[in-house]
BAVEXRO-749136 format. One line per field, with one value per atom (N, C-alpha, C): x, y, z; chain. Coordinates in Angstrom, 1 decimal. Example, Ala and Ser with C-alpha at 12.3 -4.5 7.8 and 13.67 -1.06 7.14 Angstrom:
! residues 2
px = (13.2 | 12.3 | 13.2 | 12.8 | 13.7 | 12.9)
py = (-5.7 | -4.5 | -3.3 | -2.2 | -1.1 | 0.0)
pz = (7.8 | 7.8 | 7.8 | 7.1 | 7.1 | 7.9)
c = (A | A | A | A | A | A)
END
This chain:
! residues 90
px = (105.3 | 105.5 | 106.9 | 107.8 | 109.2 | 109.8 | 109.4 | 109.9 | 109.5 | 108.3 | 107.8 | 108.5 | 108.8 | 109.6 | 111.0 | 111.6 | 112.9 | 113.0 | 112.0 | 111.9 | 111.7 | 110.9 | 110.7 | 112.0 | 112.7 | 113.9 | 115.0 | 115.1 | 116.1 | 115.7 | 114.4 | 113.9 | 114.3 | 114.1 | 114.4 | 115.8 | 116.7 | 118.1 | 118.5 | 117.9 | 118.2 | 117.7 | 116.6 | 116.0 | 116.9 | 117.2 | 118.0 | 119.4 | 120.0 | 121.3 | 121.4 | 120.3 | 120.3 | 120.1 | 119.4 | 119.2 | 120.4 | 121.3 | 122.5 | 123.7 | 123.6 | 124.8 | 124.4 | 124.3 | 124.0 | 125.1 | 124.8 | 125.8 | 126.7 | 128.0 | 128.9 | 129.1 | 129.2 | 129.3 | 130.8 | 131.6 | 133.1 | 133.8 | 134.6 | 135.4 | 136.6 | 137.2 | 138.5 | 139.6 | 139.6 | 140.6 | 140.4 | 139.1 | 138.8 | 139.2 | 139.0 | 139.4 | 140.9 | 141.7 | 143.1 | 143.6 | 143.0 | 143.4 | 143.1 | 141.9 | 141.5 | 142.5 | 143.0 | 143.9 | 145.3 | 145.7 | 147.0 | 146.9 | 145.9 | 145.7 | 145.6 | 144.9 | 144.7 | 146.0 | 147.0 | 148.2 | 149.4 | 149.3 | 150.4 | 150.7 | 152.0 | 152.5 | 153.7 | 154.6 | 155.7 | 156.9 | 156.9 | 158.0 | 157.5 | 158.1 | 157.8 | 156.5 | 156.3 | 155.1 | 154.4 | 153.1 | 152.3 | 152.1 | 152.3 | 152.2 | 151.1 | 150.2 | 149.2 | 149.7 | 149.7 | 150.2 | 149.1 | 147.9 | 146.8 | 145.5 | 144.4 | 143.1 | 142.1 | 141.1 | 140.2 | 138.8 | 137.8 | 136.4 | 135.7 | 135.3 | 134.6 | 133.4 | 132.2 | 131.0 | 130.8 | 131.0 | 130.8 | 131.9 | 133.0 | 134.1 | 135.4 | 136.2 | 137.5 | 138.5 | 139.2 | 140.2 | 141.6 | 142.2 | 143.4 | 144.6 | 145.6 | 146.9 | 147.9 | 148.5 | 149.4 | 150.7 | 151.7 | 153.0 | 153.6 | 154.4 | 155.2 | 156.6 | 157.5 | 158.8 | 159.7 | 159.6 | 160.5 | 160.1 | 158.9 | 158.4 | 158.3 | 158.6 | 158.5 | 157.1 | 156.1 | 154.7 | 154.1 | 153.1 | 152.3 | 151.0 | 150.0 | 148.8 | 147.7 | 146.5 | 145.4 | 144.2 | 143.5 | 142.4 | 141.2 | 140.0 | 138.7 | 138.1 | 137.7 | 137.1 | 135.6 | 134.6 | 133.2 | 132.9 | 132.4 | 132.1 | 130.9 | 130.2 | 129.0 | 129.2 | 130.0 | 130.2 | 131.7 | 132.6 | 134.0 | 134.7 | 134.0 | 134.6 | 135.7 | 136.8 | 138.0 | 138.1 | 138.3 | 138.5 | 139.8 | 140.7 | 141.9 | 141.7 | 142.1 | 142.0 | 143.3 | 144.4 | 145.7 | 146.8 | 147.7 | 148.8 | 150.0 | 151.2 | 152.4 | 153.5 | 154.3 | 155.5 | 156.7 | 157.7 | 158.8 | 159.8)
py = (70.6 | 71.1 | 71.3 | 70.4 | 70.5 | 71.7 | 71.9 | 73.1 | 74.4 | 74.4 | 75.7 | 76.0 | 75.0 | 75.2 | 75.6 | 75.0 | 75.4 | 76.9 | 77.2 | 78.6 | 79.6 | 79.3 | 80.2 | 80.4 | 79.3 | 79.3 | 80.1 | 80.0 | 80.8 | 82.3 | 82.6 | 83.9 | 84.6 | 83.8 | 84.3 | 84.6 | 83.7 | 83.9 | 85.3 | 85.6 | 86.8 | 88.0 | 87.9 | 89.0 | 89.3 | 88.2 | 88.4 | 88.8 | 88.3 | 88.7 | 90.2 | 90.7 | 92.1 | 93.0 | 92.6 | 93.4 | 93.5 | 92.6 | 92.6 | 93.3 | 93.8 | 94.5 | 95.9 | 96.9 | 98.2 | 98.8 | 99.8 | 100.4 | 101.3 | 101.2 | 102.0 | 103.4 | 104.4 | 105.7 | 106.1 | 105.4 | 105.6 | 104.6 | 105.0 | 104.1 | 103.6 | 102.6 | 102.1 | 103.2 | 103.9 | 105.0 | 106.1 | 106.4 | 107.4 | 106.9 | 105.6 | 105.1 | 105.1 | 104.8 | 104.9 | 106.3 | 107.3 | 108.7 | 109.2 | 108.8 | 109.2 | 108.7 | 107.5 | 106.9 | 107.6 | 107.9 | 108.6 | 110.0 | 110.7 | 112.0 | 112.0 | 111.0 | 110.9 | 110.7 | 109.9 | 109.6 | 110.3 | 111.2 | 112.0 | 113.1 | 113.1 | 114.1 | 114.9 | 115.3 | 116.1 | 115.2 | 113.9 | 113.1 | 111.9 | 111.7 | 110.6 | 110.6 | 109.6 | 109.4 | 108.1 | 108.1 | 106.9 | 106.1 | 104.8 | 103.9 | 102.9 | 102.6 | 101.6 | 100.2 | 99.3 | 98.0 | 97.0 | 97.2 | 96.3 | 97.0 | 96.6 | 97.1 | 95.9 | 95.7 | 94.6 | 95.1 | 94.7 | 95.1 | 94.0 | 94.3 | 93.4 | 94.1 | 93.5 | 94.0 | 95.5 | 96.0 | 97.4 | 98.4 | 97.8 | 98.6 | 98.2 | 99.2 | 98.9 | 98.7 | 97.6 | 97.4 | 97.7 | 98.8 | 99.3 | 99.1 | 98.4 | 98.3 | 99.3 | 100.0 | 101.1 | 101.1 | 101.9 | 102.1 | 103.4 | 103.9 | 105.1 | 104.7 | 104.2 | 103.7 | 104.8 | 106.0 | 107.1 | 107.5 | 107.4 | 107.7 | 106.5 | 105.3 | 104.0 | 103.7 | 104.0 | 103.7 | 102.7 | 102.0 | 101.1 | 100.8 | 100.4 | 100.0 | 99.5 | 99.3 | 98.9 | 99.7 | 100.3 | 101.1 | 100.5 | 100.9 | 100.6 | 101.8 | 101.8 | 103.0 | 102.6 | 103.3 | 103.0 | 103.3 | 102.3 | 102.4 | 103.3 | 103.7 | 104.5 | 106.0 | 106.3 | 107.7 | 108.1 | 107.1 | 107.5 | 107.6 | 107.4 | 107.5 | 106.5 | 106.9 | 106.1 | 105.7 | 104.4 | 103.8 | 103.1 | 103.4 | 102.7 | 101.4 | 100.3 | 99.0 | 98.6 | 98.9 | 98.6 | 99.6 | 100.0 | 100.9 | 100.6 | 100.8 | 100.6 | 101.5 | 101.9 | 102.7 | 102.0 | 101.8 | 101.0 | 101.8)
pz = (57.1 | 58.5 | 58.8 | 58.4 | 58.8 | 58.0 | 56.8 | 56.0 | 56.6 | 57.1 | 57.8 | 59.1 | 59.9 | 61.1 | 60.8 | 59.8 | 59.3 | 58.8 | 58.1 | 57.5 | 58.6 | 59.6 | 60.8 | 61.6 | 61.8 | 62.5 | 61.8 | 60.5 | 59.8 | 59.8 | 59.7 | 59.8 | 61.1 | 62.2 | 63.5 | 63.7 | 63.1 | 63.2 | 62.6 | 61.4 | 60.7 | 61.5 | 62.1 | 62.9 | 64.2 | 64.9 | 66.1 | 65.8 | 64.7 | 64.3 | 63.9 | 63.3 | 62.9 | 64.1 | 65.2 | 66.3 | 67.2 | 67.1 | 68.0 | 67.5 | 66.3 | 65.7 | 65.2 | 66.2 | 65.8 | 65.0 | 64.2 | 63.3 | 64.2 | 64.1 | 64.9 | 64.3 | 65.2 | 64.8 | 64.7 | 65.4 | 65.4 | 64.6 | 63.6 | 62.8 | 63.5 | 62.9 | 63.5 | 63.5 | 62.4 | 62.3 | 63.3 | 63.5 | 64.6 | 66.0 | 66.2 | 67.5 | 67.7 | 66.6 | 66.7 | 66.9 | 66.2 | 66.4 | 67.8 | 68.3 | 69.7 | 70.7 | 70.6 | 71.5 | 71.4 | 70.2 | 70.0 | 70.6 | 70.3 | 70.9 | 72.4 | 73.0 | 74.4 | 75.1 | 74.5 | 75.2 | 74.7 | 73.8 | 73.3 | 74.3 | 74.7 | 75.6 | 75.0 | 75.8 | 75.4 | 74.9 | 75.3 | 75.0 | 74.1 | 72.9 | 72.1 | 71.4 | 70.6 | 69.8 | 70.2 | 70.2 | 70.5 | 69.2 | 69.4 | 68.2 | 68.6 | 67.6 | 67.8 | 67.4 | 68.4 | 68.1 | 67.6 | 68.1 | 67.5 | 67.9 | 67.1 | 67.4 | 67.1 | 67.9 | 67.8 | 68.2 | 67.5 | 67.8 | 68.6 | 69.9 | 70.8 | 71.4 | 71.1 | 71.7 | 71.5 | 70.3 | 70.0 | 70.6 | 71.1 | 71.6 | 70.9 | 70.6 | 70.0 | 71.1 | 71.1 | 72.1 | 71.4 | 71.9 | 71.3 | 72.2 | 71.7 | 72.4 | 71.8 | 72.6 | 72.2 | 73.0 | 72.5 | 73.2 | 72.8 | 73.7 | 73.5 | 74.0 | 73.1 | 73.5 | 74.1 | 73.5 | 74.1 | 75.5 | 75.9 | 77.2 | 78.1 | 77.5 | 78.2 | 78.8 | 78.0 | 78.4 | 77.4 | 77.9 | 77.0 | 77.7 | 77.0 | 77.6 | 76.6 | 77.2 | 76.4 | 76.8 | 75.8 | 76.0 | 75.3 | 75.8 | 75.2 | 74.7 | 73.4 | 72.8 | 72.4 | 73.0 | 72.7 | 71.3 | 70.6 | 69.1 | 68.8 | 69.8 | 69.6 | 69.9 | 71.0 | 71.4 | 71.5 | 71.3 | 71.3 | 72.7 | 73.8 | 75.1 | 75.2 | 75.9 | 76.1 | 77.5 | 77.7 | 79.1 | 79.1 | 80.0 | 80.1 | 80.8 | 80.2 | 80.7 | 81.5 | 80.9 | 81.4 | 81.0 | 81.9 | 81.5 | 82.3 | 81.8 | 82.6 | 82.1 | 83.0 | 82.8 | 83.3 | 82.5 | 82.9 | 83.8)
c = (A | A | A | A | A | A | A | A | A | A | A | A | A | A | A | A | A | A | A | A | A | A | A | A | A | A | A | A | A | A | A | A | A | A | A | A | A | A | A | A | A | A | A | A | A | A | A | A | A | A | A | A | A | A | A | A | A | A | A | A | A | A | A | A | A | A | A | A | A | A | A | A | A | A | A | A | A | A | A | A | A | A | A | A | A | A | A | A | A | A | A | A | A | A | A | A | A | A | A | A | A | A | A | A | A | A | A | A | A | A | A | A | A | A | A | A | A | A | A | A | A | A | A | A | A | A | A | A | A | A | A | A | A | A | A | A | A | A | A | A | A | A | A | A | A | A | A | A | A | A | A | A | A | A | A | A | A | A | A | A | A | A | A | A | A | A | A | A | A | A | A | A | A | A | A | A | A | A | A | A | A | A | A | A | A | A | A | A | A | A | A | A | A | A | A | A | A | A | A | A | A | A | A | A | A | A | A | A | A | A | A | A | A | A | A | A | A | A | A | A | A | A | A | A | A | A | A | A | A | A | A | A | A | A | A | A | A | A | A | A | A | A | A | A | A | A | A | A | A | A | A | A | A | A | A | A | A | A | A | A | A | A | A | A | A | A | A | A | A | A)
END
């Protein structure tokens, strides 16, 4: 009886774990490129400082030293939409 309950529990963990992690359509490199393109202007170059995957969204920290800008964006891992979380200009 105890082995059966343990087996069912392990099986449920695999099923639930598989359902919570859909395959992302946007790669980390695509997310970086999108943020660079989104913030590139006439002055300076955008540099990616860090990128992290949280709940199917890439959290991208960026800066443009020449233009004195920096910020954090969220890139949707399924459709590539960019949402600005934080930005500053010195």
